[in-house]
Structure formats: C-alpha cells, structure tokens
C-alpha positions in Angstrom: -17.1 -14.7 -22.2 -16.1 -13.7 -18.5 -14.1 -10.7 -17.9 -10.4 -11.1 -17.6 -9.5 -9.0 -14.5 -5.9 -8.0 -13.3 -5.3 -6.3 -10.0 -2.3 -4.1 -9.6 -0.9 -3.7 -6.1 2.1 -1.6 -5.5 4.2 -2.8 -2.5 7.0 -1.2 -0.7 8.1 -3.1 2.6 4.8 -4.9 2.6 6.4 -8.3 3.9 4.0 -8.3 7.1 0.8 -7.8 5.2 1.3 -9.9 1.9 0.2 -13.3 3.4 -3.3 -11.7 4.6 -3.7 -9.8 1.5 -3.2 -12.7 -0.7 -5.3 -15.0 1.3 -8.4 -12.3 1.1 -7.8 -11.9 -2.6 -7.7 -15.5 -3.4 -11.0 -15.9 -1.5 -12.5 -13.0 -3.5 -11.2 -14.3 -6.9 -12.6 -17.7 -6.2 -15.8 -16.3 -5.4 -16.0 -14.2 -8.6 -14.7 -17.1 -10.9 -17.3 -19.5 -9.5 -20.0 -16.9 -10.1 -18.9 -16.4 -13.6 -17.9 -12.8 -13.1 -14.5 -13.1 -13.9 -12.3 -15.4 -16.2 -9.8 -18.1 -14.8 -7.1 -16.1 -16.6 -7.5 -13.3 -14.0 -4.4 -12.4 -12.0 -3.3 -10.5 -8.9 -0.1 -8.5 -9.8 2.2 -7.2 -7.0 4.6 -4.5 -7.9 7.8 -4.4 -5.6 8.9 -0.9 -5.6 12.4 -1.5 -4.3 11.5 -2.9 -1.0 14.2 -3.1 1.7 12.6 -6.2 3.2 11.6 -9.6 1.9 8.6 -8.3 -0.1 9.9 -9.6 -3.6 10.8 -13.0 -1.8 7.3 -13.1 -0.4 5.8 -12.2 -4.1 7.8 -15.1 -5.6 6.9 -17.4 -3.0 3.1 -16.7 -3.7 3.7 -17.0 -7.5 5.3 -20.3 -7.1 2.4 -21.5 -4.8 -0.4 -20.3 -7.0 -0.2 -18.9 -10.5 -3.0 -16.5 -9.9 -0.4 -14.3 -8.1 2.1 -12.6 -10.4 5.0 -10.2 -9.7 6.7 -7.2 -11.1 10.1 -6.2 -9.6 11.5 -2.6 -10.3 15.1 -2.1 -10.7 14.9 0.4 -7.8 12.5 2.3 -5.5 10.6 4.8 -7.7 7.7 5.9 -5.5 4.1 4.6 -5.3 2.7 6.6 -8.3 5.6 5.2 -10.5 5.3 1.6 -9.3 1.5 1.7 -9.9 1.9 3.2 -13.3 4.5 0.4 -14.0 2.0 -2.3 -13.1 -0.8 -0.7 -15.2 1.2 -0.3 -18.3 2.7 -3.8 -18.1 -0.7 -5.7 -17.8 -3.0 -3.4 -19.8 -2.9 -5.6 -23.0 -3.4 -8.7 -20.8 -6.8 -7.9 -19.2 -10.3 -6.5 -19.9 -10.0 -4.4 -17.1 -7.5 -3.6 -14.4 -8.2 -2.6 -10.7 -5.6 -0.9 -8.6 -5.4 -1.0 -4.8 -2.9 -0.8 -2.0 -1.5 -3.6 -0.3 -2.4 -2.7 3.3 -6.1 -3.9 3.1 -7.5 -0.6 3.9 -9.4 -0.6 0.5 -12.6 -2.8 0.8 -12.1 -5.8 -1.3 -15.7 -6.5 -1.5 -16.1 -3.3 -3.5 -14.8 -5.2 -6.5 -18.0 -6.6 -7.1 -19.7 -3.3 -7.7 -16.9 -2.0 -9.7 -17.2 -5.0 -12.2 -21.0 -4.5 -12.2 -20.4 -0.9 -13.3 -18.0 -2.1 -16.1 -19.7 -5.2 -17.2 -23.3 -4.0 -17.1 -23.3 -0.3 -17.4 -20.2 0.2 -19.7 -18.2 2.6 -17.6 -14.6 2.7 -18.5 -13.4 4.2 -15.2 -14.9 3.4 -11.7 -13.5 5.2 -8.8 -13.6 3.9 -5.3 -14.7 6.8 -3.0 -14.6 6.7 0.8 -18.0 7.3 2.3 -16.5 8.9 5.4 -12.9 9.6 7.2 -13.9 8.3 10.6 -10.6 6.2 10.7 -8.5 9.5 10.1 -7.1 11.5 13.0 -8.7 15.1 13.3 -5.9 16.7 11.8 -5.7 14.4 8.7 -9.5 14.6 8.2 -9.4 18.3 8.1 -6.2 18.7 6.1 -7.5 16.1 3.4 -10.8 18.0 3.1 -8.9 21.3 2.6 -6.7 19.8 0.1 -9.4 18.6 -2.1 -11.3 22.0 -1.9 -8.0 23.6 -2.9 -7.6 21.3 -5.8 -11.0 22.0 -7.0 -10.6 25.7 -6.5 -7.3 25.5 -8.8 -9.1 23.7 -11.5 -8.0 20.2 -11.0 -10.4 17.6 -11.9 -9.6 15.0 -9.0 -12.2 13.0 -7.4 -12.5 14.0 -3.5 -11.8 11.4 -1.1 -10.6 8.9 -3.8 -7.0 7.6 -3.5 -5.8 5.0 -6.1 -8.6 2.4 -5.7 -10.1 2.3 -9.2 -11.0 0.2 -12.2 -9.8 1.2 -15.5 -10.8 -0.5 -18.8 -8.3 -1.3 -21.6 -9.4 1.7 -23.4 -8.9 4.0 -20.6 -5.5 2.6 -20.0 -4.5 3.1 -23.6 -5.6 6.7 -22.9 -3.5 7.0 -19.7 -0.4 5.8 -21.7 -0.6 8.9 -23.9 0.3 11.1 -20.8 4.1 11.2 -20.9 4.9 13.4 -18.0 7.4 12.3 -15.5 5.9 14.1 -12.4 3.0 11.8 -11.7 -0.2 12.5 -9.9 -2.5 9.7 -11.2 -5.4 11.0 -9.2 -5.4 14.1 -11.3 -4.3 12.4 -14.6 -7.0 9.7 -14.7 -9.9 12.2 -15.0 -8.2 13.9 -17.9 -8.4 10.6 -19.9 -12.1 11.3 -20.1 -14.5 8.3 -21.2 -17.5 7.4 -19.2 -16.9 7.3 -15.3 -18.5 6.8 -12.1 -18.0 6.2 -8.6 -18.7 3.5 -5.9 -18.5 4.3 -2.2 -16.8 2.1 0.5 -15.8 2.2 4.1 -12.0 2.4 4.4 -10.6 0.2 7.2 -7.5 0.2 9.4 -4.1 -0.8 8.2 -3.8 -4.4 8.6 0.0 -4.4 9.5 3.1 -2.4 9.1 3.5 1.3 9.0 1.9 4.0 6.8 3.9 4.9 3.8 2.7 8.4 3.9 3.9 10.3 7.0 3.3 13.9 7.2 6.4 14.9 5.3 5.3 12.8 2.4 1.8 13.9 2.5 2.7 17.5 2.2 5.2 16.7 -0.7 2.5 14.7 -2.4 0.0 17.6 -2.1 2.5 20.0 -3.5 3.1 17.7 -6.5 -0.5 17.2 -7.0 -1.2 20.9 -7.1 1.7 21.7 -9.3 1.3 18.9 -11.6 -2.2 19.5 -12.5 -2.7 23.2 -12.4 -0.8 26.5 -13.2 -3.1 28.7 -11.0 -0.4 29.2 -8.4 1.7 30.9 -11.0 -1.3 33.2 -11.8 -1.8 34.0 -8.2 1.6 35.2 -8.0 1.0 37.6 -10.9 -2.1 38.8 -9.3 -0.7 39.2 -5.8 2.2 41.3 -7.3 -0.2 43.4 -9.3 -2.3 44.2 -6.0 0.9 44.9 -4.1 2.1 47.3 -6.7 -1.3 49.1 -6.7 -1.1 49.3 -2.8 2.4 50.6 -3.0 1.4 53.6 -5.3 -1.4 54.4 -2.8 1.0 54.3 -0.1 3.5 56.5 -2.0 0.8 59.1 -2.7 -0.1 59.1 0.9 3.6 59.7 2.0 3.9 62.5 -0.6 0.7 64.2 0.5 1.5 64.2 4.1 5.0 65.5 3.7 4.7 67.9 0.9 1.1 69.4 1.5 0.4 68.8 5.1 4.3 69.3 6.2 4.2 66.0 8.4 7.3 63.7 8.4 6.2 60.0 8.4 7.7 58.4 11.3 8.0 54.7 12.5 10.8 52.3 11.8 8.6 49.3 13.2 6.1 49.9 10.4 9.0 50.2 8.0 10.6 46.8 9.1 7.3 45.1 9.0 6.9 46.0 5.3 10.4 44.9 4.4 9.9 41.7 6.1 6.5 41.2 4.6 7.7 41.8 1.1 10.8 39.8 1.5 8.8 36.7 2.6 6.5 37.4 -0.3 9.4 37.3 -2.6 10.9 34.3 -1.4 7.3 32.5 -1.6 6.8 33.5 -5.1 10.5 32.4 -5.9 9.6 29.1 -4.2 6.4 28.5 -6.4 8.2 29.4 -9.4 11.1 27.2 -8.5 8.8 24.2 -8.0 7.4 24.6 -11.6 11.0 25.1 -13.0 12.2 22.0 -11.2 9.4 20.0 -12.8 10.2 21.4 -16.1 13.8 20.4 -15.6 12.7 16.7 -14.9 10.4 16.6 -17.8 12.9 17.7 -20.4 15.5 15.1 -19.4 12.8 12.4 -20.4 14.1 9.8 -18.0 12.3 6.7 -17.8 9.6 6.8 -15.2 10.4 3.1 -14.2 12.6 0.2 -15.1 11.3 -3.3 -14.9 13.9 -5.9 -13.4 11.6 -9.0 -13.5 8.0 -9.8 -14.5 6.8 -13.3 -13.4 3.5 -14.2 -14.9 3.4 -17.7 -16.1 
C-alpha cells in the first residue's frame, strides 16, 4: 500500500507565493502518485498563522479548486514554530509520514523523493533536510549562522547544523514529539530529543520566490536566544563559573593591595582603574541578571500552561 504523505506548510503573509508553491507541489505530488510512491489520499496542508493579507482566502480558494490542498486557520498569530506544531499535531494521525517545509520555495521540493526513499526503503523515522552550502546567504548571515550552530553544540544542544524545519517525520516520531509539552518551542532542538532512527539528505537552498523574509535580524537574534535557553541550562552554569573566577581574582587583588600598603608602604593610586573595575563588574552583573531573567521568563510562561495554538478552522474534505 502506498504511503499517505501529508505536507505541513506554515504561512504568514504568503499571499504572493501561494500560487507558485501550490503549482509546484501539485506537479510533484502528481509525479509521486503516478510512480506509486505515495497514495492519492496524500495532502498539502497550509497553516495560516494569523496573516494580515489574503493568505487564508488563497488557501480556501486552493482547497475549493483541488481537494489535495487543505488548510488550518489559527485564531491569531502564534509564530512560525507554533504554527508548524499546530499543523503537525493536527494531521499526525491522518498520514504515515509528514514533511514540513516553508512556503517561500527556498526548500528544494525535489528532495521529497530522497526523503521518502529513506522512510519507505530504509526505515528512518526522521529525515532532516540539510543545506549543502550557504552560498545564497550574505557574508554576515553565513558567518553568524555557523557561529550559532557551533555555540549550540558547545552548549550541549542536539540540533542539526544547517537544518531549518524542512524534515520528514513518521507517525511514531510525531507521537513522541507530542509528549513534549513545553510552551517555548524550538523544534530544531526538540525533534532530535525524540530519538528514533534518523538521517539527513542534502539539498541546495534557493532564493525566496516572492515576498519578504519573515526572519529579519531582530527576529533571528530572538530565535537564537530562544533556541539556546530552550535546550540548554549551560548559560546558567557559565554564570556560576564566571562569578567563581571573578571571586578568586578579587581575593588575589585584595592580597596584592594589602601587601602593597601594609608591607611595602605604597598607596595604590588610580581612579581610572577603579572606575573600569566598577563598570566591568556592573556590566557583568547586569548580563548575569539578564540571563537569569530569560530563564525565569520561560518558567513564568511554562507554569501558566496556556495553549500553544488554537485552531479556528480546519478544511480537509
């Protein structure tokens, strides 16, 4: 029996790109169905994340024209990760496997064939789509992305370098992901924690077809902070060790001052060095408080146990 494949595509203000995305996915699905790779019951599910344009109207239009296209409409904007999770959890019992991808056509649709081969023929529960290069990125983004992945690995995160959210997950893997109940979502770090047999396929990431990037610098920095603090407590430990080292250095400095004044009869001068020390320690304290505050803020959100998403409409005839 052919595999029932659902694709989950989060959408926020993607009115300009949905026609082309649907056209390319229709061609790919038709090829896969004719080749017997996937079932005719397979669907593409667009998740409208509270878009301000006509994205939801476009999704309903696609559904009315072709039942291969389905849609989920969230009650309000919840962010990319929550929208993606909403789609995954909604369709996980309807499919043998689910592939997630963005609507901007930067992920290579032809990679779906290799993902299905890994799932159907080799028994992998999770198949990560990994970029084979970052040539399309700016110099700044390319280098900061590399630094981010190295930092994540150094802090103990299991995230896959150069992997975004283009991946295949089996129904079993999705059942495992459902058991993670945290509100602060970083799926790139959560999915590897599920375990099960996983592998990677490489692809060349293209340019965005239309519209604007949903991850400007401010959002990228916020996403990076969420990723680090959601998957690792190492920054908290670094505060402890930094404080311990500074404490030891302060004892050494105190002994030096005492010896200079009491034994050698010298008075330690230099207001500038004193001010530098005050400013340095003040900045260090504020940094430490900020890191601790980031974790406390996440605890605050977690204990409220608010829903991660609320679905307003689901069209899937």
